[in-house]
N, C-alpha and C positions, 0 to 999 in steps of 0.2 A: 332329179327331174330335169330333162331339158325344155326348157319352155322358148326358146330363141329359134327362130326360121332360118338365120346365114350365118350369125357370126359363133364361133366355137371358143372363141377367148374374149369376152366385149371387156372395153376400159374399164378401168378401176370404180369410177364414176358410177357405173352402173349396179355395182355390187348389191345395195342396201336397196334399193329397187326390185333386186331380181328376188332377193330373200325373202320379202315382204311378199312378192306373188304367189312363191312356193309356198310360204309359211301354214298358208292353211290345208296346203293336202300334206306337208309333214307331219301338221300334228292329228290328221283325220290318222295315218297310219300309226304313228304311235299310240291313238288310241285302239287301234285294230286288234292291238298288240294285249289287250285284256280282253277281246273277245267281241262281241259271239263267236262260237264256231267248234270245230268236235277235235279231239284229240284219244290218245289213247294207246295201246302199246298193240304190238300184232306178234304173235310167239308159234312155235310148234308145240300144239297140240301134248304131246308126251314128252318130249324131252324142256317146254316150257322157256326155250331160248328162244332170245330174238330172231326176226324171219325178216329181211330186206323185199318185201310185198309192194302192189300196187293198191293205194286206195284212191277208189273211183266212186265220186259224187253222181248217180246220173242222171238228177236232174241240171247239175252243171259240167257236162262237159261235152269235150267237141273234139273229131279227129285231126284238130290246129294245133290242139293242146299237147302236151308231152307228159306222160303219165305221171302222176307225184306218187313218190314212193317213201317209205318208211327210213329212218335213221339205220343203216346198217350194226350199229354197234349197240342201238337200243330195241330198235323197232318200232319207236316212236314216231308218231307223225302228228302232224298241226294242220290243221284247216280251216282257214277263215270262211265263215258263211255267215249270211243274212239270218235272221229266225225265222224258224218257219219246220216242215216236215221233209225228210229226205230218205232217198234210199242210197246205201252206201253197199259196195262192193271191196271184198278184200279176194286178190287173189295173187298165187307165187306160185312159180314153177315147181313141181314135185307134188302141188298140194290143191285138196281141192278148193275152188270158190266157195266164199261164203257172203249170203247178201244178207243185209237187215232192210226189212222193209218200214215203215214209218216210224223212223228216228225226230226225235223234237228236239230242236237247237233253239235252246232258253233265249230271250232278248240279250240277258249279260252272262258274264264269264263264260267258260268252255264244258262244254258238254262232252264227257268221259266215255267213250263207245271202243272198248278191247277185241280181243279177235286170237282165238288158237285156232287155227288152222290143222285140218289134220292132213297128212302125208299120205301120198298117193297108194293104193292097194294094189299088187298083181296089176303093175306096169314092168315092162322088160328091162331089166337090167342097163343094159345099155342106152335105151332111153332116156332112163334117170342122169346119169351120167356122161350124155351128151355133151360136146363142150358147148360153153352157153357165156355172154356178156349178163352179169350180177348185178350193174348198174353204172351209172354215169353221175356224177358227183362235180359239181348244181350241172345240171340241167334245167332252164336254159344256163349259160356259163358266157363270163366275160373273160377274157384271158386267157385261162386255161381248164381243163376239165380232165378228170382222172377216170378211165375206164377199167373198170375191176370185171373181171371174167374168170372161169374156173375148166380146168381141163383136163380132168382126168385121164391118166394113160396118156397123155401127148406127150409127146420131146419137142416139139416146136411150135410155139406159138406167135403170133404179133397180132396189132389192128393196123387196117387198110381205112382212111376215113376218105368216103365218096361226098361229091354235092349231088342234092336231090335229081342232077341230071344222069346222074351215074358217071363221073369221071371222077378219078380220081386223084384226090387231094394232096392227103399224105399217109408216109406208114412208121407205125411206132411198134418196136420192136419190144417184147414183152422178153420178160426172163422166169420161168416156172419156177415154184418153189415145188419142196418135195411132194407135196397136196395138192397140187396141181390149180391151186390158184395164185393168182396174177394180178396185175394193177399196170395201165401204162398211163402217161399225161399226154396229151396234146394238147399244144402250147399256140391254138388257131394259126397256126402259120403253114403254109403253103410249101410242095415239094421243092420251089424256087427257095424260098427262105421268106419271100414275101410275106405280109398279114393275109391272110382269105379275107372274104366278105360275110358281111352279118349275113346269117338265112339258116336253111335246114341242110343237116348232114346229116350222112348214117356211118356208123361205128361197123364194121365188119370185122367179126374174129377169124381168124384163119389160123388151122392149126393140122396138124396132122392126120387128124381123126375127124375131122368135122369143122363146122361154122357155125357161126351166129352172127344175127345181125339186132341193131336197134337204134332207132333215131336220137336225132339230137340237135341242138337250136344252138346256135352261136351268136352272140351281140356284141359288136365290135362299142 
């Protein structure tokens, strides 16, 4: 936690005082790891395979907040919350959105809420298989972020990073796998090699069969 208004590297004689000042907040964050909050898995209802899905708490959301997603390997999510009653929405590309109302979070521990999403029916094949960004991890990020994407049928693919004002900041070339899945890493640097400023950016997937875009937040 940054608590100084001017000095980035205070003298050693100030270390003990700084530790004392941030200890209350640090211990609070450690205690929150034990709950309360929501956790669970999001899976495909037919294949029972884990899904990368957005988990939105409708009473605790904002356009300024980057959507929180499940872990790509296990479909797991964790959302620390105050005890109370919430509305939870699960969504993923290619699946019907599910909304759970009156979800009660207890005062202690973690409340488990699993979700099995059903795949779209009757959607054109070219829409389901359209190029798309499947995730940005971590997001928000500091240092570097991995942009994962899928582009079935594409032969060329890359990710361009744009500022909120629409200015091209960086290019990240991708190497497509046979399955059409791939990932690139943006190291937070501009085309010039200089570090980019903290802020909101947009990762744009550009392929020879279509495009997709997602918001990301960079914190230096």
